[in-house]
DSSP file (Angstrom, degrees, kcal/mol; ACC not computed):
  #  RESIDUE AA STRUCTURE BP1 BP2  ACC     N-H-->O    O-->H-N    N-H-->O    O-->H-N    TCO  KAPPA ALPHA  PHI   PSI    X-CA   Y-CA   Z-CA
    1    1 A X              0   0    0      0, 0.0     2,-0.4     0, 0.0    26,-0.3   0.000 360.0 360.0 360.0 131.9    0.0    0.0    0.1
    2    2 A X        -     0   0    0     24,-0.2     2,-0.4    25,-0.1    24,-0.2  -0.991 360.0-167.7-128.9 137.8    1.3    3.4   -1.0
    3    3 A X  E     -A   25   0A   0     22,-2.0    22,-2.1    -2,-0.4     2,-0.5  -0.966   7.2-158.2-123.5 142.0   -0.1    6.7    0.1
    4    4 A X  E     -A   24   0A   0     -2,-0.4     2,-0.5   106,-0.3   108,-0.5  -0.979   7.7-168.0-120.0 116.8    0.7   10.1   -1.3
    5    5 A X  E     -A   23   0A   0     18,-2.5    18,-2.3    -2,-0.5     2,-0.3  -0.932   8.6-165.6-112.9 125.7    0.0   13.1    1.0
    6    6 A X  E     +A   22   0A   0     -2,-0.5     2,-0.3    16,-0.2    16,-0.2  -0.762  12.0 167.5-112.2 154.0    0.1   16.5   -0.7
    7    7 A X  E     +A   21   0A   0     14,-1.7    14,-2.4    -2,-0.3   107,-0.1  -0.967  41.4  66.6-156.7 160.4    0.3   19.9    0.9
    8    8 A X        +     0   0    0     -2,-0.3    11,-0.3     1,-0.3    12,-0.1   0.249  59.7 132.1 107.3 -11.8    0.9   23.6   -0.2
    9    9 A X        +     0   0    0     12,-0.1     2,-0.3     9,-0.1    -1,-0.3  -0.049  24.4 115.6 -66.0 176.6   -1.9   24.4   -2.3
   10   10 A X  E     -d  116   0B   0    105,-1.5   107,-2.8   104,-0.1     2,-0.5  -0.994  61.3 -52.5 158.2-165.7   -3.9   27.6   -1.9
   11   11 A X  E     +d  117   0B   0     -2,-0.3     2,-0.3   105,-0.2   107,-0.2  -0.949  52.6 164.5-117.7 127.9   -4.9   30.9   -3.4
   12   12 A X  E     -d  118   0B   0    105,-2.4   107,-1.9    -2,-0.5     2,-0.1  -0.980  35.1-108.9-140.9 147.1   -2.3   33.3   -4.6
   13   13 A X  E >   -d  119   0B   0     -2,-0.3     3,-2.6   105,-0.2    72,-0.2  -0.462  51.1 -83.2 -76.5 154.2   -2.2   36.4   -6.8
   14   14 A X  T 3  S+     0   0    0    105,-2.1    72,-0.2     1,-0.3    -1,-0.1  -0.265 120.5  30.4 -57.9 137.5   -0.7   36.3  -10.2
   15   15 A X  T 3  S+     0   0    0     70,-2.7    69,-0.8     1,-0.3    -1,-0.3   0.106 100.3 113.9  96.4 -20.2    3.1   36.7   -9.9
   16   16 A X    <   -     0   0    0     -3,-2.6    69,-2.1    68,-0.2     2,-0.3   0.012  58.7-121.4 -77.7-171.8    3.1   35.0   -6.5
   17   17 A X        +     0   0    0     66,-0.2     2,-0.3    67,-0.2    66,-0.2  -0.926  21.0 179.0-132.9 152.6    4.6   31.8   -5.4
   18   18 A X  E     - B   0  82A   0     64,-2.5    64,-3.3    -2,-0.3     2,-0.5  -0.987  16.0-146.6-145.4 152.2    3.6   28.5   -3.8
   19   19 A X  E     - B   0  81A   0    -11,-0.3     2,-0.3    -2,-0.3    62,-0.2  -0.970  13.2-162.7-123.9 120.3    5.4   25.4   -2.9
   20   20 A X  E     - B   0  80A   0     60,-2.8    60,-2.1    -2,-0.5     2,-0.4  -0.688   5.0-165.2 -94.5 152.6    3.8   22.1   -3.1
   21   21 A X  E     -AB   7  79A   0    -14,-2.4   -14,-1.7    -2,-0.3     2,-0.4  -0.996   7.5-167.6-139.8 145.9    5.0   18.9   -1.3
   22   22 A X  E     -AB   6  78A   0     56,-2.7    56,-2.0    -2,-0.4     2,-0.5  -0.994   4.7-166.7-133.7 122.3    4.2   15.3   -1.7
   23   23 A X  E     -AB   5  77A   0    -18,-2.3   -18,-2.5    -2,-0.4     2,-0.4  -0.962   8.6-157.9-110.0 125.2    5.3   12.6    0.8
   24   24 A X  E     -A    4   0A   0     52,-2.9     2,-0.4    -2,-0.5   -20,-0.2  -0.828   6.7-169.3-105.2 142.2    5.0    9.1   -0.2
   25   25 A X  E     +A    3   0A   0    -22,-2.1   -22,-2.0    -2,-0.4     2,-0.2  -0.997  44.5  50.2-129.7 137.2    4.8    6.2    2.2
   26   26 A X  S    S-     0   0    0     -2,-0.4   -24,-0.2   -24,-0.2     3,-0.1  -0.746  73.7-101.1 127.6-173.4    5.1    2.5    1.4
   27   27 A X  S    S+     0   0    0    -26,-0.3     2,-0.9    -2,-0.2    -1,-0.1   0.639  94.0  79.3-119.1 -19.3    7.5    0.2   -0.4
   28   28 A X  S    S+     0   0    0    -27,-0.2    72,-1.8     2,-0.0     2,-0.3  -0.260  83.7  72.8 -93.0  49.8    6.0   -0.5   -3.8
   29   29 A X  E     -E   99   0B   0     -2,-0.9     2,-0.4    70,-0.3    70,-0.2  -0.916  66.9-132.4-148.5 166.6    6.9    2.7   -5.5
   30   30 A X  E     -E   98   0B   0     68,-1.0    68,-0.6    -2,-0.3    -2,-0.0  -0.997   7.0-149.5-129.9 136.2   10.0    4.6   -6.9
   31   31 A X  E >  S+     0   0B   0     -2,-0.4     3,-1.7     2,-0.1     2,-0.6   0.730  80.9  90.8 -75.3 -21.1   10.8    8.1   -6.3
   32   32 A X  E 3  S+     0   0B   0      1,-0.3    20,-0.2    -3,-0.1    66,-0.2  -0.662  95.9  20.1 -79.3 125.4   12.4    8.3   -9.6
   33   33 A X  E 3  S+     0   0B   0     18,-0.7    -1,-0.3    -2,-0.6    -2,-0.1   0.307  90.2 137.3  96.0  -4.7    9.7    9.4  -12.0
   34   34 A X  E <   +     0   0B   0     -3,-1.7    17,-2.5    63,-0.1    -1,-0.4  -0.397  27.0 135.7 -68.6 153.5    7.6   10.8   -9.3
   35   35 A X  E     -EF  96  50B   0     61,-2.2    61,-2.4    15,-0.2     2,-0.4  -0.914  47.8 -78.3-170.7-168.8    6.1   14.2  -10.3
   36   36 A X  E     -EF  95  49B   0     13,-2.8    12,-2.9    -2,-0.3    13,-1.6  -0.960  29.9-176.0-122.2 136.0    3.2   16.6  -10.4
   37   37 A X  E     -EF  94  47B   0     57,-2.7    57,-2.9    -2,-0.4     2,-0.3  -0.816   9.4-156.7-120.0 166.5    0.2   16.6  -12.8
   38   38 A X  E     -EF  93  46B   0      8,-2.5     8,-2.8    -2,-0.3     2,-0.4  -1.000   8.3-161.9-148.9 146.7   -2.5   19.1  -13.0
   39   39 A X  E     -E   92   0B   0     53,-2.5    53,-1.9    -2,-0.3     2,-0.2  -0.929   8.6-164.6-134.3 112.8   -6.0   19.3  -14.2
   40   40 A X    >   -     0   0    0     -2,-0.4     3,-2.2     4,-0.4    51,-0.1  -0.552  45.3 -74.9 -93.0 161.3   -7.9   22.5  -14.9
   41   41 A X  T 3  S+     0   0    0      1,-0.3    -1,-0.1    -2,-0.2     3,-0.1  -0.255 119.6   7.0 -60.1 135.8  -11.6   22.6  -15.4
   42   42 A X  T 3  S+     0   0    0      1,-0.2     2,-0.3    -3,-0.1    -1,-0.3   0.493 112.9 102.7  74.5   0.2  -12.7   21.2  -18.8
   43   43 A X  S <  S-     0   0    0     -3,-2.2    -1,-0.2     1,-0.0     2,-0.1  -0.825  74.7-102.8-119.1 158.6   -9.1   20.0  -19.6
   44   44 A X        -     0   0    0     -2,-0.3    -4,-0.4     1,-0.1     2,-0.2  -0.427  47.3 -94.9 -73.3 150.5   -7.3   16.8  -19.6
   45   45 A X        -     0   0    0     -6,-0.2     2,-0.3    -2,-0.1    -6,-0.2  -0.456  52.9-167.5 -64.9 136.2   -4.9   16.0  -16.8
   46   46 A X  E     -F   38   0B   0     -8,-2.8    -8,-2.5    -2,-0.2     2,-0.1  -0.924  23.0-102.4-131.0 150.2   -1.5   17.1  -18.0
   47   47 A X  E     +F   37   0B   0     -2,-0.3   -10,-0.2   -10,-0.2     3,-0.1  -0.453  32.5 172.9 -67.5 139.4    2.1   16.6  -16.8
   48   48 A X  E     -     0   0B   0    -12,-2.9    12,-2.7     1,-0.3     2,-0.3   0.735  62.5 -21.1-108.8 -56.9    3.8   19.5  -15.0
   49   49 A X  E     -FG  36  59B   0    -13,-1.6   -13,-2.8    10,-0.2     2,-0.3  -0.991  52.3-171.3-156.1 144.6    7.1   18.1  -13.8
   50   50 A X  E     -FG  35  58B   0      8,-1.5     8,-2.0    -2,-0.3     2,-0.3  -0.967  21.9-129.0-133.2 153.2    8.8   14.8  -13.1
   51   51 A X        -     0   0    0    -17,-2.5   -18,-0.7    -2,-0.3     2,-0.3  -0.670  27.7-162.3 -92.6 155.7   12.1   13.9  -11.4
   52   52 A X        -     0   0    0      3,-0.3     5,-0.1    -2,-0.3   -21,-0.0  -0.874  21.3-132.5-134.8 169.7   14.4   11.5  -13.3
   53   53 A X  S    S+     0   0    0     -2,-0.3    -1,-0.1     1,-0.1     4,-0.1   0.901  98.0  21.8 -92.1 -44.4   17.3    9.4  -12.4
   54   54 A X  S    S+     0   0    0      2,-0.1     2,-0.3     0, 0.0    -1,-0.1   0.135 121.9  31.0-113.9  18.3   20.0   10.0  -15.1
   55   55 A X  S    S-     0   0    0      1,-0.0    -3,-0.3     3,-0.0     2,-0.1  -0.825  92.5 -56.7-154.3-165.3   19.0   13.4  -16.5
   56   56 A X        -     0   0    0     -2,-0.3    -2,-0.1     1,-0.1    -3,-0.1  -0.461  65.2 -87.6 -81.8 154.7   17.4   16.7  -15.9
   57   57 A X        -     0   0    0     12,-0.1     2,-0.4    -2,-0.1    -6,-0.2  -0.207  42.6-119.2 -56.3 151.8   13.9   17.0  -14.6
   58   58 A X  E     -G   50   0B   0     -8,-2.0    -8,-1.5    -3,-0.1     2,-0.4  -0.750  34.7-178.6 -93.7 142.5   11.1   17.1  -17.1
   59   59 A X  E     -G   49   0B   0     -2,-0.4   -10,-0.2   -10,-0.2     5,-0.1  -0.996  31.0-111.1-142.8 137.5    8.9   20.1  -17.3
   60   60 A X    >>  -     0   0    0    -12,-2.7     3,-2.1    -2,-0.4     4,-0.9  -0.404  34.5-119.0 -59.8 143.9    5.9   21.1  -19.4
   61   61 A X  G >4 S+     0   0    0      1,-0.3     3,-1.0     2,-0.2    -1,-0.1   0.890 111.3  62.9 -56.2 -37.6    6.8   23.9  -21.7
   62   62 A X  G 34 S+     0   0    0      1,-0.2    -1,-0.3     3,-0.0   -14,-0.0   0.699 111.9  35.3 -65.6 -19.6    4.3   26.1  -20.1
   63   63 A X  G X> S+     0   0    0     -3,-2.1     4,-2.6   -15,-0.2     3,-1.9   0.359  82.6 127.7-118.1   5.7    6.1   26.0  -16.7
   64   64 A X  T << S+     0   0    0     -3,-1.0     4,-0.1    -4,-0.9    -3,-0.0  -0.380  80.6  16.6 -57.6 135.6    9.7   25.9  -17.8
   65   65 A X  T 34 S+     0   0    0      2,-0.4    -1,-0.3     1,-0.1     3,-0.1   0.229 125.7  59.6  88.5 -17.6   11.7   28.6  -16.1
   66   66 A X  T <4 S+     0   0    0     -3,-1.9    17,-1.9     1,-0.2     2,-0.4   0.723  97.1  52.5-110.6 -37.0    9.0   29.2  -13.5
   67   67 A X  E  <  -C   82   0A   0     -4,-2.6    -2,-0.4    15,-0.2     2,-0.4  -0.829  59.7-165.9-109.2 146.5    8.6   25.8  -11.7
   68   68 A X  E     -C   81   0A   0     13,-2.6    13,-2.6    -2,-0.4     2,-0.4  -0.998   4.4-158.3-126.0 125.3   11.2   23.7  -10.1
   69   69 A X  E     +C   80   0A   0     -2,-0.4     2,-0.3    11,-0.2    11,-0.2  -0.823  17.2 171.9-101.7 144.3   10.8   20.2   -9.0
   70   70 A X  E     -C   79   0A   0      9,-1.8     9,-2.5    -2,-0.4     2,-0.4  -0.975  18.1-141.6-147.1 159.2   13.1   18.6   -6.4
   71   71 A X  E     -C   78   0A   0     -2,-0.3     2,-0.7     7,-0.2     7,-0.3  -0.976   7.9-159.6-129.8 140.3   13.3   15.3   -4.5
   72   72 A X  E >>> -C   77   0A   0      5,-3.8     5,-1.7    -2,-0.4     3,-0.7  -0.872  14.2-175.6-108.9  92.5   14.2   14.4   -0.9
   73   73 A X  G >45S+     0   0    0     -2,-0.7     3,-1.1     1,-0.3    -1,-0.1   0.879  78.9  56.0 -64.5 -36.6   15.0   10.9   -1.3
   74   74 A X  G 345S+     0   0    0      1,-0.3    -1,-0.3    -3,-0.1    -2,-0.0   0.847 117.9  37.2 -65.6 -32.0   15.6   10.3    2.4
   75   75 A X  G <45S-     0   0    0     -3,-0.7    -1,-0.3     2,-0.2    -2,-0.2   0.339 105.3-125.7 -99.8   8.4   12.1   11.6    3.2
   76   76 A X  T <<5 +     0   0    0     -3,-1.1   -52,-2.9    -4,-0.6     2,-0.4   0.914  66.6 135.3  46.8  48.4   10.4   10.2    0.1
   77   77 A X  E   < -BC  23  72A   0     -5,-1.7    -5,-3.8   -54,-0.2     2,-0.4  -0.977  41.6-165.0-133.0 138.4    9.2   13.6   -0.7
   78   78 A X  E     -BC  22  71A   0    -56,-2.0   -56,-2.7    -2,-0.4     2,-0.3  -0.951  11.3-158.4-116.8 144.0    9.0   15.7   -3.8
   79   79 A X  E     -BC  21  70A   0     -9,-2.5    -9,-1.8    -2,-0.4     2,-0.4  -0.830   9.5-156.8-119.7 159.1    8.5   19.4   -3.9
   80   80 A X  E     -BC  20  69A   0    -60,-2.1   -60,-2.8    -2,-0.3     2,-0.6  -0.881   8.6-162.4-133.4  99.6    7.2   21.8   -6.6
   81   81 A X  E     -BC  19  68A   0    -13,-2.6   -13,-2.6    -2,-0.4     2,-0.5  -0.781  10.7-165.6 -86.1 124.7    8.3   25.3   -6.2
   82   82 A X  E     +BC  18  67A   0    -64,-3.3   -64,-2.5    -2,-0.6     2,-0.3  -0.958  12.4 171.3-116.7 115.3    6.0   27.5   -8.3
   83   83 A X        +     0   0    0    -17,-1.9   -66,-0.2    -2,-0.5   -67,-0.2  -0.781  59.0  26.2-119.4 161.7    7.1   31.0   -9.0
   84   84 A X  S    S-     0   0    0    -69,-0.8    -1,-0.2    -2,-0.3   -68,-0.2   0.947  85.3-161.0  55.2  49.4    5.7   33.7  -11.3
   85   85 A X        -     0   0    0    -69,-2.1   -70,-2.7    -3,-0.2     2,-0.3  -0.305   7.1-158.5 -65.5 144.2    2.3   32.1  -11.1
   86   86 A X    >   -     0   0    0    -72,-0.2     3,-2.5   -71,-0.1     4,-0.3  -0.875  31.1-111.8-120.5 158.1   -0.3   32.8  -13.7
   87   87 A X  G >  S+     0   0    0     -2,-0.3     3,-2.1     1,-0.3    31,-0.4   0.882 117.4  62.9 -55.3 -38.8   -4.1   32.6  -13.8
   88   88 A X  G 3  S+     0   0    0      1,-0.3    -1,-0.3   -48,-0.0   -48,-0.1   0.557  90.0  70.2 -69.6  -9.3   -3.7   29.8  -16.4
   89   89 A X  G <   +     0   0    0     -3,-2.5    -1,-0.3    29,-0.1    -2,-0.2   0.521  68.9 123.1 -79.1  -7.8   -1.9   27.7  -13.6
   90   90 A X    <   +     0   0    0     -3,-2.1     2,-0.3    -4,-0.3    27,-0.2  -0.390  40.0 111.4 -60.1 125.6   -5.1   27.4  -11.8
   91   91 A X  E    S- H   0 116B   0     25,-2.0    25,-2.6    -2,-0.2     2,-0.6  -0.978  73.5 -85.0-178.1 160.1   -5.7   23.7  -11.4
   92   92 A X  E     -EH  39 115B   0    -53,-1.9   -53,-2.5    -2,-0.3     2,-0.5  -0.857  47.6-148.9 -84.0 125.8   -6.0   20.8   -9.2
   93   93 A X  E     -EH  38 114B   0     21,-2.5    21,-2.5    -2,-0.6     2,-0.5  -0.846  11.4-162.0-103.7 134.3   -2.5   19.6   -8.8
   94   94 A X  E     -E   37   0B   0    -57,-2.9   -57,-2.7    -2,-0.5     2,-0.3  -0.926  14.1-135.7-116.7 131.6   -1.9   15.8   -8.3
   95   95 A X  E     -E   36   0B   0     -2,-0.5    16,-2.1   -59,-0.2     2,-0.4  -0.648  26.1-165.2 -73.7 138.1    1.2   14.0   -6.9
   96   96 A X  E     -EI  35 110B   0    -61,-2.4   -61,-2.2    -2,-0.3     2,-0.4  -0.994  12.2-179.8-129.8 137.1    2.1   10.9   -9.0
   97   97 A X  E     - I   0 109B   0     12,-2.0    12,-2.8    -2,-0.4   -66,-0.1  -0.999  32.9-111.2-134.9 134.1    4.4    8.1   -8.1
   98   98 A X  E     -EI  30 108B   0    -68,-0.6   -68,-1.0    -2,-0.4     2,-0.5  -0.358  27.6-131.6 -60.5 134.1    5.2    5.0  -10.3
   99   99 A X  E     -E   29   0B   0      8,-2.7     7,-3.1   -70,-0.2     2,-0.6  -0.818  23.3-155.2 -91.1 129.6    3.9    1.8   -9.0
  100  100 A X  E     + I   0 105B   0    -72,-1.8     2,-0.4    -2,-0.5     5,-0.2  -0.928  17.9 172.3-115.0 119.6    6.6   -0.8   -9.0
  101  101 A X  E >  S- I   0 104B   0      3,-2.9     3,-2.4    -2,-0.6    -2,-0.0  -0.994  72.4 -11.8-126.4 125.3    5.9   -4.4   -9.2
  102  102 A X  T 3  S-     0   0    0     -2,-0.4    -1,-0.1     1,-0.3     3,-0.1   0.882 129.3 -55.3  46.5  43.3    8.5   -7.1   -9.6
  103  103 A X  T 3  S+     0   0    0      1,-0.2     2,-0.3    -3,-0.0    -1,-0.3   0.432 119.9 102.0  78.1   2.0   11.0   -4.4  -10.4
  104  104 A X  E <  S-I  101   0B   0     -3,-2.4    -3,-2.9     2,-0.0     2,-0.3  -0.860  80.7-103.3-120.4 155.8    8.9   -3.0  -13.3
  105  105 A X  E     +I  100   0B   0     -2,-0.3    -5,-0.2    -5,-0.2     3,-0.1  -0.549  42.3 171.0 -71.2 128.2    6.6    0.0  -13.6
  106  106 A X  E     -     0   0B   0     -7,-3.1     2,-0.2     1,-0.4    -6,-0.1  -0.402  55.7 -51.6-141.2  56.4    3.0   -1.3  -13.4
  107  107 A X  E     -     0   0B   0     -8,-0.1    -8,-2.7     2,-0.0    -1,-0.4  -0.625  68.3 -76.0 104.7-165.4    0.8    1.7  -13.1
  108  108 A X  E     -I   98   0B   0    -10,-0.3     2,-0.4    -2,-0.2   -10,-0.2  -0.960  15.6-139.2-140.8 152.2    0.6    4.7  -10.9
  109  109 A X  E     -I   97   0B   0    -12,-2.8   -12,-2.0    -2,-0.3     2,-0.4  -0.920  26.7-160.8-109.1 143.8   -0.3    5.9   -7.5
  110  110 A X  E     -I   96   0B   0     -2,-0.4  -106,-0.3   -14,-0.2   -14,-0.2  -0.935  11.2-132.6-121.3 142.9   -2.1    9.3   -7.2
  111  111 A X        -     0   0    0    -16,-2.1  -106,-0.1    -2,-0.4     3,-0.1  -0.329  35.3-103.7 -79.0 174.5   -2.6   11.8   -4.5
  112  112 A X        -     0   0    0   -108,-0.5   -18,-0.1     1,-0.2    -1,-0.1   0.608  63.7-115.8 -74.8 -16.5   -5.9   13.3   -3.7
  113  113 A X        -     0   0    0      1,-0.1     2,-0.4   -18,-0.1   -19,-0.2   0.183  18.0-127.2  95.1 148.6   -5.0   16.5   -5.3
  114  114 A X  E     - H   0  93B   0    -21,-2.5   -21,-2.5  -107,-0.1     2,-0.2  -0.983  22.4-120.9-135.4 130.9   -4.5   20.0   -4.0
  115  115 A X  E     - H   0  92B   0     -2,-0.4  -105,-1.5   -23,-0.2     2,-0.5  -0.413  22.3-171.8 -71.4 130.9   -6.1   23.1   -5.4
  116  116 A X  E     -dH  10  91B   0    -25,-2.6   -25,-2.0  -107,-0.2     2,-0.5  -0.991   6.6-175.4-117.1 130.3   -4.0   25.9   -6.7
  117  117 A X  E     -d   11   0B   0   -107,-2.8  -105,-2.4    -2,-0.5     2,-0.6  -0.993   6.9-167.8-125.1 123.3   -5.9   29.1   -7.5
  118  118 A X  E     -d   12   0B   0     -2,-0.5  -105,-0.2   -31,-0.4   -28,-0.2  -0.950  12.6-151.2-115.0 112.6   -4.2   32.1   -9.1
  119  119 A X  E      d   13   0B   0   -107,-1.9  -105,-2.1    -2,-0.6   -32,-0.1  -0.459 360.0 360.0 -83.7 151.3   -6.2   35.3   -9.2
  120  120 A X              0   0    0   -107,-0.2    -1,-0.1    -2,-0.1  -107,-0.1   0.490 360.0 360.0 -76.6 360.0   -5.8   37.9  -11.7
């Protein structure tokens, strides 16, 4: 059993910052590949950022230069620092962790989501 606990969402004015955190508990997951997704009203859930093992973090083009993802392996936690927030960043943000079974990725775990609202 894996649980993802998210925190840090809220209401902020355009240009402001928020820091999201996601802590994973359990053993059948990998912190490599963990990341954040978001879903705005009427839109499909999209990737925001993921951590990787042998390369640079992956970011959606829309957040490059503004968002920074980081991982604290000892605490099984990933963070998403969001700066220069825009109204179009408004969405429910979901933490994601790869599900590992027999050493292979076999699906995903999802957090409950945290609301990020950026006012004009």
